[in-house]
N, C-alpha and C positions, 0 to 999 in steps of 0.2 A: 319576815310572815307579814304583809302589808293584807290587811282587814277588807272583802269586800262581800263576802259569800261567806255565812257560816252556818252548816249543815247541823240540823240538832236530829240526835237519835233519842224517839223520846214514845212512853205508853202512855196513849191518851186516854186509856180507862184509867189512869192512874201517875198524873204526872207529879214528877218531883217537884213543890213548892221553891226550892233551893236551886234545882237545876233553872226551872224557870226564872227566879231571881237574878242568876247568875249570867244568863242569856241575855236579859234587859240591860245590865250593868254592862256587858260587853258592848252591846249596840245602841246604847244612849246618846244622843246627840251625833251618830256617825252614821253618814249616808251609806248605811250597807243593807246587805240582803240578806233575812234568817228563811229558813228552808226549813220547814218541820217533817220529819220523817218516821215513818213505823215501815219496817216489817212484817207482814200481817200471818207468816207460814203459823199454819197449825198441824200439828203430828194429827190431831183428835181428829178434824175436819177432814184431812186426808185419809185416815183409815178410814173413813165413814162411807168411802167413796172407792174403796179399790178395785171393784166390778163393775162400774160404772162412770167410766171417765168424763163423757156428755155432764152427766150430773153433776159429776164434780166442779167442773168449769163454773157452771151456773153456780153452785154453793161458795164457790172462791168469789166469782164476782162481786155476789148477794154481801159476802162478810168483807171484800175491800170498801164497798160503799158506804156498809156501815162503820170499820174504822175510819174511811174520811169524811163522814161527817162529824164523826169526833172530831177531827186536825181540826175542819173546817170553826168549830166554834172557840178553839186555842187561839187559830190563827185570827180570827174574827175581834177575838180579846186582844191581842198584841197590835192590831190595826188601830182598834179604841182608843191606844196611848201614843199612836203615831209611828208606830215601827214599820217598814218593810217585809209583807212576809207570805212566805207560800206554804205549799203541802203538798207531800207525795207520799204514796205507798208502794211498796213492791212485794212480790210472792217470790221467797227464795228458801229453799229449805236451808240453806247456809246463812245464819243473820250475819255475821261478819261478812262476807263477801256481797250480801245485798247489798249493804251499807257503804260497804267501798265502794262497789258499782257505781252506786248513787251520787256518792261522793267526786268520783270521778265523770261523770256526765255532768254534775251539776258544776263543776270546777270551783270547788269551796274550795276556800285559804284555811277554813280550820273546822273539825270535825268534834262536836259533842256530844259523849257520851256517859251516861253514868252507870257506877260499879253499884250491884247488886247488896244488900247489906242481908245475912243469914239472920233466923230466930233469935240465933243463940248470940248476937252480938258482933259477929264476924264479916266483914266485908270477905265475900266470895267472885274469883275470878274464874269463871268456866270457859269450854273449850272456846265458846265463841269469842271470848272476849281476848284470850290469850293469841287469836288468827288475828284479831281484828291490831293486837298491841305490833306481833310481830309483820303484817301486810298491808298497813293502813300508809300510805304512803305520802300523806296529806300531816299536818301536825294533829294532835290527839289529846283534846282535853279529856280528861277522865274523871266525873264528880262523885262529891260525897256527899253524904246527908250532913252539911256544915255549911253555914254561912261565911262570908269572906268578910275581915276587915274595912275599917271606913277607905283606908290606904293599906289594899294587901300587900303582905311581903311574900316576893316573889323569891324563890331560889333555886338559883340554878348548880345542879349537882356534876362538876366536872372532874376527869383527869388529865391534866396535861404531861402525867411524869411516864412517860407507855416507854419500854425496854426494846418493845418489836414495832411495826406499821404504826411507826410515828405519823407519817404523813396522813395516812385514812384516819387514826384515831383523834387526829388535832384537828381537823377538817370535820370531825363529830361535835367536837368541843366547841370550835368556835359558833356552828350552829346552832348548839342549845343557849351559850351565852347569848346570841343575838338574839332567839328567840327569848331569851328572859328579859334582857333589854326593851325588845320590842311591847314584849307584855306588860312591862312596872311601868313601860312610859302610857301604855295603852291605858292601864286601870289608875294612874296616877300615886303607882304604888312604892313600896320600898324596897329596893334591891339588894341579894345577897347571893353570895358566892361560895362553895364549899368544896372541898377536894379531904376525901377520905385514904389516908392510907396508914400501912402497919411495917413496922421494923422487922427484921428476921428474928424469929426466939433462937435463945442461945443454943436450945437444943439440935436447931438445925444448921448448925454451923460446924465444918468437921476438920476446918484447918484450924491448927491448935493456936495458930501466932495472930489469926484471927477470933481465935475465942480469949486468947489473954487479954485481947482491949477491943471486949466488946462493947464495954460501955462507949468508945472510940465511935465504935462502929455504927452505932444505934444514933448517934449523934451527926456521921457524917450522912447517914441514909435521912434520918429529919432536914439535915442542911439542903442535901439536894430537891429535895420536894417541897421544900420552901423556896427554892431560888424557881424552880419552876413553875410552881403555881403565882409567885409573885409577876414571874416575868407573862406570863400567858395574862394575869388581870389586868396587867399595865398598857397592854397591847392590845386588848380588847373593849376592856372597861373602866380606864383609868382615872380615880376620882368621882367614879359613881355609885360604887359599891362597896359593900360590907363583906370582908372577907372572914373564912372560916378555915382555919386548915387544923384537922382532926386527925390523932391516932388512936387506929382503931377500926375494929369489922367492917366493913361498911352496913351489913346489916343491921349491925345495935347503930353504931356510931350516928348514921344518917337521922332517921328515926329520933332518936334523943335529943339532936340539932333541931328537927324539927319542930319535936314537942316544947323545947326551950326557947325556942326565938320565936315560937306562934307563927309558924308558915303557913300563908295560905295556898301557893302552889308552888309544886316541887316540878323544876325543869328537869329532864333526864333525855337520855338518848334510849332507845329503841331496840336500833340494830342489836343481833344475836351476836353475844360473849363483849356488848356493852354492857351499860349502868344497872340495866333490867336484869340481866342472869347474873351480874357479879351481887346485885343486892339479895337473889334468891338464893345464892350458894349457902347449904347448912341449913335451909329456916325454911316452913313449910309456907305453902300459900297465906293461910292465914294468919300466921303470926307475922308476918311481914306486913298485911295490910292494918291488921291494928296499932302495928307501930308508927302506921305512917298516917296520922288523921287528915290529913289534908287534902286536896285534887293535886295531880299530876299531868302534865304537859308533856307528850313523848313526842320527839322528833327524831328523825331519820337523816341520817347519811346525806351528804351529796353525792347526786347521781343514784342512789336508789329505785330500783323498778321493783314494783310490785308484782307477785305472780296473778295478782286478779285483774282482768281488762274490763273496758267495757262494754 
């Protein structure tokens, strides 16, 4: 995840101070380029010109110029502090698609976007957020209204114990740990690794011989997960990571670990049926986001091809 180009999805009318500060920390002292971007699409503007397409074109152009002027102000502030920065706007009914198309054209190494917070205090993922999570082929940092520590704590959430699709899953885990290592080094942070697992409940075992030695079976499962997790970390991050092997449901255990260890950035895979999906099983989106207060860096499995093109 070498960083030369960083694309920042930002609302120039109400830019997040936390987002701006994180972008500056990532870019500080590095010869990378920052691109500030906003998708200008306005449904109300579009609906105002349903029967006059020519007038709509002029209205869109005027509105884009207005947004560009706001982005220029932000860009000039960045430039005043010595950062290399540009700006761009688009008009796309699908905001996630517009951002992904821009990321592909720009050849971004990292996309940064904010997660909106509801007035009731919940972080809410909209339809556009889910499309961005599932279809963005570039590492995606989703930020929240919370700052990082002086030396950010970065947690890689992996699952090296796969009963099926071992090669594909282990390749994703390798990308997760690689991204976590690189981001931790970039930010002079503290690297953590976590694997959450569950032993079978006794009620789910129908073999009476296994039921008779349920504690032994539990210990065997624990040992297998401990061995797989240890071997994975030894191979990818030996001597440079703090290990957390946790027994429990992912959507409960992982947020608890994030809170306890004061994690700043959680790194996970976002391919279908990987960590994001397992995280949401049995939980509402609001509950999950409330329980993970930190930022999330999402990476895709090797060879992932987005359905969105330039």
